[in-house]
N, CA, C and O atoms as a GROMACS GRO file, in nm:
protein
  448
    1MET      N    1   0.083  -0.119   0.000
    1MET     CA    2   0.000   0.000   0.000
    1MET      C    3   0.087   0.125   0.000
    1MET      O    4   0.069   0.210  -0.087
    2GLY      N    5   0.180   0.139   0.092
    2GLY     CA    6   0.271   0.253   0.092
    2GLY      C    7   0.219   0.372   0.167
    2GLY      O    8   0.102   0.380   0.204
    3TYR      N    9   0.310   0.464   0.188
    3TYR     CA   10   0.282   0.588   0.261
    3TYR      C   11   0.207   0.684   0.169
    3TYR      O   12   0.251   0.711   0.057
    4ARG      N   13   0.099   0.735   0.217
    4ARG     CA   14   0.016   0.825   0.134
    4ARG      C   15   0.001   0.961   0.201
    4ARG      O   16   0.011   0.974   0.323
    5SER      N   17  -0.022   1.060   0.119
    5SER     CA   18  -0.039   1.197   0.166
    5SER      C   19  -0.165   1.257   0.110
    5SER      O   20  -0.220   1.208   0.010
    6GLU      N   21  -0.211   1.362   0.173
    6GLU     CA   22  -0.316   1.448   0.119
    6GLU      C   23  -0.244   1.573   0.071
    6GLU      O   24  -0.168   1.635   0.146
    7VAL      N   25  -0.268   1.611  -0.055
    7VAL     CA   26  -0.195   1.723  -0.115
    7VAL      C   27  -0.295   1.823  -0.173
    7VAL      O   28  -0.390   1.787  -0.242
    8HIS      N   29  -0.270   1.950  -0.143
    8HIS     CA   30  -0.349   2.061  -0.196
    8HIS      C   31  -0.253   2.151  -0.273
    8HIS      O   32  -0.146   2.186  -0.223
    9LEU      N   33  -0.292   2.190  -0.394
    9LEU     CA   34  -0.208   2.274  -0.478
    9LEU      C   35  -0.294   2.383  -0.541
    9LEU      O   36  -0.392   2.353  -0.609
   10GLY      N   37  -0.258   2.507  -0.518
   10GLY     CA   38  -0.325   2.621  -0.580
   10GLY      C   39  -0.231   2.688  -0.679
   10GLY      O   40  -0.119   2.724  -0.643
   11ILE      N   41  -0.276   2.706  -0.802
   11ILE     CA   42  -0.197   2.770  -0.907
   11ILE      C   43  -0.262   2.904  -0.939
   11ILE      O   44  -0.380   2.911  -0.972
   12ASP      N   45  -0.183   3.012  -0.928
   12ASP     CA   46  -0.234   3.146  -0.959
   12ASP      C   47  -0.263   3.160  -1.108
   12ASP      O   48  -0.201   3.094  -1.191
   13GLU      N   49  -0.356   3.245  -1.141
   13GLU     CA   50  -0.394   3.272  -1.279
   13GLU      C   51  -0.273   3.316  -1.362
   13GLU      O   52  -0.268   3.288  -1.481
   14ALA      N   53  -0.177   3.382  -1.300
   14ALA     CA   54  -0.059   3.434  -1.370
   14ALA      C   55   0.022   3.325  -1.438
   14ALA      O   56   0.093   3.352  -1.536
   15ILE      N   57   0.015   3.200  -1.389
   15ILE     CA   58   0.095   3.093  -1.450
   15ILE      C   59   0.011   2.976  -1.502
   15ILE      O   60   0.066   2.871  -1.535
   16VAL      N   61  -0.119   2.994  -1.510
   16VAL     CA   62  -0.205   2.885  -1.561
   16VAL      C   63  -0.167   2.847  -1.703
   16VAL      O   64  -0.155   2.728  -1.734
   17GLU      N   65  -0.148   2.944  -1.790
   17GLU     CA   66  -0.114   2.914  -1.929
   17GLU      C   67   0.019   2.839  -1.937
   17GLU      O   68   0.033   2.745  -2.016
   18GLN      N   69   0.117   2.879  -1.856
   18GLN     CA   70   0.246   2.810  -1.854
   18GLN      C   71   0.230   2.667  -1.801
   18GLN      O   72   0.293   2.574  -1.851
   19LEU      N   73   0.145   2.649  -1.700
   19LEU     CA   74   0.119   2.515  -1.646
   19LEU      C   75   0.056   2.427  -1.753
   19LEU      O   76   0.095   2.311  -1.768
   20LEU      N   77  -0.041   2.480  -1.826
   20LEU     CA   78  -0.107   2.401  -1.929
   20LEU      C   79  -0.009   2.361  -2.040
   20LEU      O   80  -0.015   2.249  -2.090
   21THR      N   81   0.079   2.452  -2.078
   21THR     CA   82   0.182   2.421  -2.177
   21THR      C   83   0.276   2.314  -2.124
   21THR      O   84   0.307   2.218  -2.194
   22PHE      N   85   0.320   2.330  -2.000
   22PHE     CA   86   0.407   2.233  -1.935
   22PHE      C   87   0.340   2.096  -1.930
   22PHE      O   88   0.404   1.995  -1.962
   23ALA      N   89   0.214   2.090  -1.891
   23ALA     CA   90   0.141   1.964  -1.881
   23ALA      C   91   0.120   1.902  -2.019
   23ALA      O   92   0.119   1.780  -2.033
   24GLY      N   93   0.103   1.986  -2.121
   24GLY     CA   94   0.087   1.934  -2.257
   24GLY      C   95   0.213   1.866  -2.308
   24GLY      O   96   0.205   1.771  -2.387
   25ILE      N   97   0.328   1.914  -2.265
   25ILE     CA   98   0.456   1.856  -2.306
   25ILE      C   99   0.490   1.733  -2.223
   25ILE      O  100   0.555   1.641  -2.272
   26ASN      N  101   0.447   1.732  -2.097
   26ASN     CA  102   0.479   1.624  -2.003
   26ASN      C  103   0.352   1.546  -1.972
   26ASN      O  104   0.279   1.581  -1.878
   27GLN      N  105   0.325   1.443  -2.048
   27GLN     CA  106   0.200   1.369  -2.035
   27GLN      C  107   0.179   1.308  -1.897
   27GLN      O  108   0.066   1.303  -1.849
   28GLU      N  109   0.287   1.260  -1.832
   28GLU     CA  110   0.271   1.204  -1.698
   28GLU      C  111   0.227   1.311  -1.599
   28GLU      O  112   0.152   1.282  -1.505
   29CYS      N  113   0.272   1.434  -1.618
   29CYS     CA  114   0.228   1.545  -1.533
   29CYS      C  115   0.084   1.583  -1.565
   29CYS      O  116   0.007   1.617  -1.475
   30TYR      N  117   0.048   1.577  -1.693
   30TYR     CA  118  -0.091   1.603  -1.730
   30TYR      C  119  -0.184   1.505  -1.659
   30TYR      O  120  -0.286   1.544  -1.602
   31LYS      N  121  -0.147   1.377  -1.662
   31LYS     CA  122  -0.230   1.276  -1.596
   31LYS      C  123  -0.238   1.300  -1.446
   31LYS      O  124  -0.345   1.288  -1.387
   32LEU      N  125  -0.124   1.334  -1.385
   32LEU     CA  126  -0.121   1.363  -1.241
   32LEU      C  127  -0.218   1.476  -1.208
   32LEU      O  128  -0.294   1.466  -1.111
   33LEU      N  129  -0.215   1.581  -1.287
   33LEU     CA  130  -0.296   1.700  -1.258
   33LEU      C  131  -0.443   1.683  -1.297
   33LEU      O  132  -0.532   1.716  -1.219
   34PHE      N  133  -0.468   1.633  -1.416
   34PHE     CA  134  -0.604   1.639  -1.469
   34PHE      C  135  -0.678   1.505  -1.472
   34PHE      O  136  -0.798   1.503  -1.500
   35GLU      N  137  -0.610   1.395  -1.444
   35GLU     CA  138  -0.677   1.265  -1.438
   35GLU      C  139  -0.675   1.206  -1.298
   35GLU      O  140  -0.774   1.148  -1.253
   36TYR      N  141  -0.562   1.219  -1.229
   36TYR     CA  142  -0.547   1.153  -1.099
   36TYR      C  143  -0.590   1.240  -0.981
   36TYR      O  144  -0.614   1.186  -0.873
   37ALA      N  145  -0.601   1.370  -0.998
   37ALA     CA  146  -0.644   1.456  -0.888
   37ALA      C  147  -0.788   1.422  -0.851
   37ALA      O  148  -0.872   1.400  -0.939
   38ASP      N  149  -0.816   1.419  -0.723
   38ASP     CA  150  -0.952   1.392  -0.677
   38ASP      C  151  -1.043   1.512  -0.697
   38ASP      O  152  -1.165   1.499  -0.705
   39GLU      N  153  -0.983   1.628  -0.706
   39GLU     CA  154  -1.060   1.750  -0.726
   39GLU      C  155  -0.977   1.848  -0.808
   39GLU      O  156  -0.860   1.870  -0.779
   40THR      N  157  -1.037   1.906  -0.910
   40THR     CA  158  -0.975   2.010  -0.992
   40THR      C  159  -1.079   2.119  -1.012
   40THR      O  160  -1.186   2.094  -1.068
   41VAL      N  161  -1.048   2.240  -0.966
   41VAL     CA  162  -1.146   2.348  -0.970
   41VAL      C  163  -1.082   2.473  -1.028
   41VAL      O  164  -0.976   2.516  -0.984
   42LYS      N  165  -1.148   2.532  -1.127
   42LYS     CA  166  -1.105   2.662  -1.177
   42LYS      C  167  -1.164   2.767  -1.083
   42LYS      O  168  -1.285   2.767  -1.058
   43THR      N  169  -1.081   2.856  -1.033
   43THR     CA  170  -1.126   2.955  -0.936
   43THR      C  171  -1.187   3.077  -1.004
   43THR      O  172  -1.170   3.098  -1.124
   44LYS      N  173  -1.256   3.158  -0.927
   44LYS     CA  174  -1.317   3.280  -0.980
   44LYS      C  175  -1.212   3.377  -1.034
   44LYS      O  176  -1.240   3.453  -1.127
   45LYS      N  177  -1.091   3.374  -0.978
   45LYS     CA  178  -0.983   3.463  -1.022
   45LYS      C  179  -0.905   3.405  -1.140
   45LYS      O  180  -0.812   3.468  -1.189
   46GLY      N  181  -0.944   3.285  -1.187
   46GLY     CA  182  -0.880   3.227  -1.304
   46GLY      C  183  -0.768   3.130  -1.274
   46GLY      O  184  -0.703   3.080  -1.366
   47GLY      N  185  -0.744   3.100  -1.147
   47GLY     CA  186  -0.644   3.001  -1.110
   47GLY      C  187  -0.703   2.862  -1.113
   47GLY      O  188  -0.819   2.843  -1.150
   48ILE      N  189  -0.622   2.764  -1.074
   48ILE     CA  190  -0.669   2.625  -1.067
   48ILE      C  191  -0.626   2.567  -0.932
   48ILE      O  192  -0.513   2.583  -0.889
   49TYR      N  193  -0.721   2.499  -0.868
   49TYR     CA  194  -0.696   2.431  -0.742
   49TYR      C  195  -0.705   2.280  -0.765
   49TYR      O  196  -0.799   2.231  -0.827
   50PHE      N  197  -0.604   2.208  -0.714
   50PHE     CA  198  -0.599   2.063  -0.724
   50PHE      C  199  -0.595   2.002  -0.585
   50PHE      O  200  -0.536   2.059  -0.493
   51LYS      N  201  -0.659   1.885  -0.569
   51LYS     CA  202  -0.653   1.813  -0.442
   51LYS      C  203  -0.640   1.664  -0.471
   51LYS      O  204  -0.713   1.608  -0.552
   52TRP      N  205  -0.544   1.602  -0.401
   52TRP     CA  206  -0.527   1.457  -0.403
   52TRP      C  207  -0.548   1.410  -0.260
   52TRP      O  208  -0.485   1.463  -0.168
   53GLU      N  209  -0.634   1.312  -0.239
   53GLU     CA  210  -0.666   1.269  -0.103
   53GLU      C  211  -0.573   1.161  -0.050
   53GLU      O  212  -0.538   1.164   0.068
   54HIS      N  213  -0.531   1.068  -0.132
   54HIS     CA  214  -0.446   0.956  -0.088
   54HIS      C  215  -0.346   0.926  -0.199
   54HIS      O  216  -0.367   0.835  -0.279
   55ILE      N  217  -0.238   1.003  -0.203
   55ILE     CA  218  -0.142   0.988  -0.312
   55ILE      C  219  -0.002   0.962  -0.256
   55ILE      O  220   0.035   1.014  -0.150
   56LYS      N  221   0.074   0.882  -0.327
   56LYS     CA  222   0.216   0.863  -0.295
   56LYS      C  223   0.291   0.980  -0.358
   56LYS      O  224   0.318   0.980  -0.478
   57TRP      N  225   0.325   1.079  -0.277
   57TRP     CA  226   0.385   1.203  -0.324
   57TRP      C  227   0.535   1.198  -0.296
   57TRP      O  228   0.583   1.256  -0.199
   58TYR      N  229   0.608   1.128  -0.383
   58TYR     CA  230   0.752   1.110  -0.367
   58TYR      C  231   0.825   1.180  -0.481
   58TYR      O  232   0.785   1.168  -0.597
   59ASP      N  233   0.933   1.253  -0.448
   59ASP     CA  234   1.015   1.316  -0.552
   59ASP      C  235   1.080   1.213  -0.643
   59ASP      O  236   1.122   1.247  -0.754
   60SER      N  237   1.089   1.088  -0.598
   60SER     CA  238   1.148   0.984  -0.682
   60SER      C  239   1.056   0.944  -0.798
   60SER      O  240   1.101   0.880  -0.893
   61TYR      N  241   0.928   0.982  -0.792
   61TYR     CA  242   0.837   0.959  -0.903
   61TYR      C  243   0.857   1.070  -1.005
   61TYR      O  244   0.855   1.188  -0.971
   62ASP      N  245   0.875   1.031  -1.130
   62ASP     CA  246   0.910   1.125  -1.236
   62ASP      C  247   0.810   1.241  -1.246
   62ASP      O  248   0.851   1.357  -1.258
   63GLU      N  249   0.680   1.210  -1.242
   63GLU     CA  250   0.581   1.317  -1.259
   63GLU      C  251   0.582   1.416  -1.142
   63GLU      O  252   0.560   1.535  -1.162
   64ILE      N  253   0.609   1.367  -1.022
   64ILE     CA  254   0.617   1.455  -0.905
   64ILE      C  255   0.742   1.541  -0.915
   64ILE      O  256   0.736   1.661  -0.889
   65SER      N  257   0.853   1.481  -0.952
   65SER     CA  258   0.979   1.554  -0.967
   65SER      C  259   0.969   1.664  -1.072
   65SER      O  260   1.015   1.776  -1.051
   66LYS      N  261   0.910   1.631  -1.185
   66LYS     CA  262   0.895   1.731  -1.292
   66LYS      C  263   0.801   1.844  -1.250
   66LYS      O  264   0.829   1.961  -1.275
   67LEU      N  265   0.689   1.809  -1.187
   67LEU     CA  266   0.597   1.913  -1.140
   67LEU      C  267   0.665   2.000  -1.035
   67LEU      O  268   0.649   2.122  -1.036
   68GLN      N  269   0.741   1.938  -0.945
   68GLN     CA  270   0.812   2.014  -0.843
   68GLN      C  271   0.911   2.111  -0.907
   68GLN      O  272   0.924   2.225  -0.860
   69GLY      N  273   0.979   2.069  -1.012
   69GLY     CA  274   1.070   2.158  -1.085
   69GLY      C  275   0.996   2.277  -1.144
   69GLY      O  276   1.044   2.390  -1.135
   70PHE      N  277   0.880   2.251  -1.205
   70PHE     CA  278   0.799   2.360  -1.259
   70PHE      C  279   0.759   2.457  -1.148
   70PHE      O  280   0.772   2.579  -1.164
   71LEU      N  281   0.712   2.404  -1.037
   71LEU     CA  282   0.669   2.488  -0.926
   71LEU      C  283   0.784   2.571  -0.870
   71LEU      O  284   0.766   2.688  -0.838
   72ASN      N  285   0.901   2.510  -0.857
   72ASN     CA  286   1.018   2.582  -0.805
   72ASN      C  287   1.055   2.700  -0.893
   72ASN      O  288   1.109   2.799  -0.844
   73ASP      N  289   1.027   2.691  -1.022
   73ASP     CA  290   1.055   2.802  -1.115
   73ASP      C  291   0.951   2.914  -1.104
   73ASP      O  292   0.970   3.021  -1.161
   74HIS      N  293   0.841   2.890  -1.032
   74HIS     CA  294   0.731   2.987  -1.021
   74HIS      C  295   0.689   3.004  -0.875
   74HIS      O  296   0.570   3.001  -0.842
   75ASP      N  297   0.787   3.020  -0.788
   75ASP     CA  298   0.768   3.016  -0.643
   75ASP      C  299   0.666   3.118  -0.590
   75ASP      O  300   0.606   3.095  -0.485
   76ASP      N  301   0.647   3.228  -0.660
   76ASP     CA  302   0.556   3.333  -0.611
   76ASP      C  303   0.415   3.322  -0.666
   76ASP      O  304   0.335   3.414  -0.648
   77HIS      N  305   0.382   3.212  -0.732
   77HIS     CA  306   0.251   3.200  -0.796
   77HIS      C  307   0.181   3.067  -0.770
   77HIS      O  308   0.094   3.026  -0.847
   78PHE      N  309   0.218   3.001  -0.661
   78PHE     CA  310   0.149   2.878  -0.624
   78PHE      C  311   0.158   2.859  -0.473
   78PHE      O  312   0.239   2.921  -0.405
   79ARG      N  313   0.071   2.774  -0.424
   79ARG     CA  314   0.075   2.733  -0.283
   79ARG      C  315   0.050   2.583  -0.279
   79ARG      O  316  -0.045   2.533  -0.340
   80LEU      N  317   0.135   2.510  -0.206
   80LEU     CA  318   0.122   2.366  -0.193
   80LEU      C  319   0.127   2.330  -0.045
   80LEU      O  320   0.209   2.381   0.030
   81CYS      N  321   0.038   2.241  -0.006
   81CYS     CA  322   0.036   2.188   0.130
   81CYS      C  323   0.022   2.037   0.119
   81CYS      O  324  -0.073   1.985   0.060
   82ARG      N  325   0.120   1.966   0.179
   82ARG     CA  326   0.116   1.820   0.181
   82ARG      C  327   0.110   1.773   0.326
   82ARG      O  328   0.193   1.812   0.408
   83ILE      N  329   0.012   1.689   0.356
   83ILE     CA  330  -0.005   1.633   0.490
   83ILE      C  331   0.016   1.483   0.479
   83ILE      O  332  -0.059   1.414   0.411
   84GLY      N  333   0.119   1.433   0.547
   84GLY     CA  334   0.148   1.291   0.546
   84GLY      C  335   0.066   1.217   0.651
   84GLY      O  336  -0.011   1.278   0.725
   85GLU      N  337   0.084   1.087   0.656
   85GLU     CA  338   0.012   1.004   0.752
   85GLU      C  339   0.056   1.032   0.895
   85GLU      O  340  -0.025   1.023   0.987
   86SER      N  341   0.184   1.064   0.916
   86SER     CA  342   0.234   1.095   1.049
   86SER      C  343   0.193   1.237   1.087
   86SER      O  344   0.195   1.327   1.003
   87ALA      N  345   0.156   1.258   1.212
   87ALA     CA  346   0.105   1.387   1.257
   87ALA      C  347   0.203   1.502   1.234
   87ALA      O  348   0.162   1.614   1.205
   88GLU      N  349   0.332   1.474   1.245
   88GLU     CA  350   0.431   1.581   1.229
   88GLU      C  351   0.477   1.600   1.084
   88GLU      O  352   0.558   1.688   1.057
   89ASP      N  353   0.428   1.519   0.993
   89ASP     CA  354   0.470   1.525   0.853
   89ASP      C  355   0.382   1.621   0.774
   89ASP      O  356   0.282   1.582   0.714
   90VAL      N  357   0.423   1.748   0.776
   90VAL     CA  358   0.352   1.853   0.704
   90VAL      C  359   0.454   1.933   0.624
   90VAL      O  360   0.560   1.969   0.675
   91GLU      N  361   0.421   1.960   0.499
   91GLU     CA  362   0.510   2.036   0.412
   91GLU      C  363   0.429   2.147   0.346
   91GLU      O  364   0.320   2.123   0.294
   92GLU      N  365   0.484   2.268   0.348
   92GLU     CA  366   0.421   2.381   0.280
   92GLU      C  367   0.524   2.445   0.188
   92GLU      O  368   0.641   2.460   0.225
   93GLN      N  369   0.480   2.481   0.068
   93GLN     CA  370   0.570   2.542  -0.030
   93GLN      C  371   0.500   2.655  -0.102
   93GLN      O  372   0.378   2.662  -0.108
   94GLY      N  373   0.582   2.744  -0.156
   94GLY     CA  374   0.534   2.850  -0.244
   94GLY      C  375   0.467   2.963  -0.170
   94GLY      O  376   0.452   2.962  -0.048
   95TYR      N  377   0.426   3.061  -0.250
   95TYR     CA  378   0.355   3.178  -0.197
   95TYR      C  379   0.247   3.217  -0.297
   95TYR      O  380   0.270   3.219  -0.418
   96SER      N  381   0.132   3.248  -0.246
   96SER     CA  382   0.022   3.295  -0.330
   96SER      C  383  -0.068   3.385  -0.246
   96SER      O  384  -0.098   3.355  -0.131
   97GLU      N  385  -0.110   3.494  -0.304
   97GLU     CA  386  -0.208   3.580  -0.238
   97GLU      C  387  -0.350   3.525  -0.256
   97GLU      O  388  -0.442   3.569  -0.187
   98ASP      N  389  -0.367   3.430  -0.347
   98ASP     CA  390  -0.499   3.377  -0.378
   98ASP      C  391  -0.536   3.252  -0.299
   98ASP      O  392  -0.654   3.218  -0.289
   99TYR      N  393  -0.437   3.182  -0.243
   99TYR     CA  394  -0.464   3.056  -0.174
   99TYR      C  395  -0.409   3.060  -0.032
   99TYR      O  396  -0.294   3.097  -0.009
  100THR      N  397  -0.492   3.021   0.061
  100THR     CA  398  -0.450   3.004   0.200
  100THR      C  399  -0.494   2.865   0.243
  100THR      O  400  -0.612   2.832   0.235
  101PHE      N  401  -0.400   2.785   0.288
  101PHE     CA  402  -0.430   2.652   0.341
  101PHE      C  403  -0.393   2.651   0.488
  101PHE      O  404  -0.287   2.701   0.525
  102TRP      N  405  -0.479   2.596   0.571
  102TRP     CA  406  -0.444   2.578   0.711
  102TRP      C  407  -0.483   2.436   0.751
  102TRP      O  408  -0.576   2.377   0.696
  103ILE      N  409  -0.411   2.386   0.847
  103ILE     CA  410  -0.430   2.247   0.888
  103ILE      C  411  -0.513   2.243   1.015
  103ILE      O  412  -0.486   2.315   1.111
  104ASN      N  413  -0.614   2.158   1.013
  104ASN     CA  414  -0.701   2.138   1.127
  104ASN      C  415  -0.712   1.989   1.149
  104ASN      O  416  -0.788   1.921   1.080
  105ARG      N  417  -0.638   1.937   1.244
  105ARG     CA  418  -0.642   1.793   1.272
  105ARG      C  419  -0.744   1.766   1.381
  105ARG      O  420  -0.760   1.845   1.474
  106SER      N  421  -0.812   1.654   1.368
  106SER     CA  422  -0.910   1.615   1.470
  106SER      C  423  -0.911   1.463   1.481
  106SER      O  424  -0.860   1.391   1.394
  107VAL      N  425  -0.967   1.416   1.587
  107VAL     CA  426  -0.982   1.273   1.609
  107VAL      C  427  -1.129   1.239   1.596
  107VAL      O  428  -1.214   1.300   1.661
  108GLU      N  429  -1.159   1.143   1.512
  108GLU     CA  430  -1.296   1.096   1.498
  108GLU      C  431  -1.305   0.960   1.566
  108GLU      O  432  -1.215   0.876   1.552
  109VAL      N  433  -1.411   0.938   1.640
  109VAL     CA  434  -1.427   0.815   1.718
  109VAL      C  435  -1.553   0.744   1.674
  109VAL      O  436  -1.660   0.804   1.659
  110ASP      N  437  -1.539   0.613   1.655
  110ASP     CA  438  -1.655   0.531   1.621
  110ASP      C  439  -1.642   0.402   1.699
  110ASP      O  440  -1.540   0.333   1.690
  111PHE      N  441  -1.743   0.369   1.775
  111PHE     CA  442  -1.743   0.244   1.850
  111PHE      C  443  -1.887   0.201   1.876
  111PHE      O  444  -1.981   0.279   1.862
  112GLU      N  445  -1.900   0.076   1.913
  112GLU     CA  446  -2.034   0.022   1.941
  112GLU      C  447  -2.043  -0.017   2.086
  112GLU      O  448  -2.148  -0.064   2.130
   0.00000   0.00000   0.00000
């Protein structure tokens, strides 16, 4: 099964066209963004929000590494938040005035 994360990615309108061009050239990244994401939403400001609920988000995977490279080149126009299975495993990257992510952990209890 492997270690899985919940990942949220917000792309500012300023780089949407560049992201689409990048994804068109890199088919594995296109699939990651537009086929494998659990949620893809175009925002009112023209950006795109992606959410993956249970994904293996490893830099050793080619599509993750390539997307990370794209994001690193556009540090002021995206926001990424990755929450791992371990409580202390949280990663935040990028800067965006359009996206704010905050973490709210809770315990849910079910018993009979």
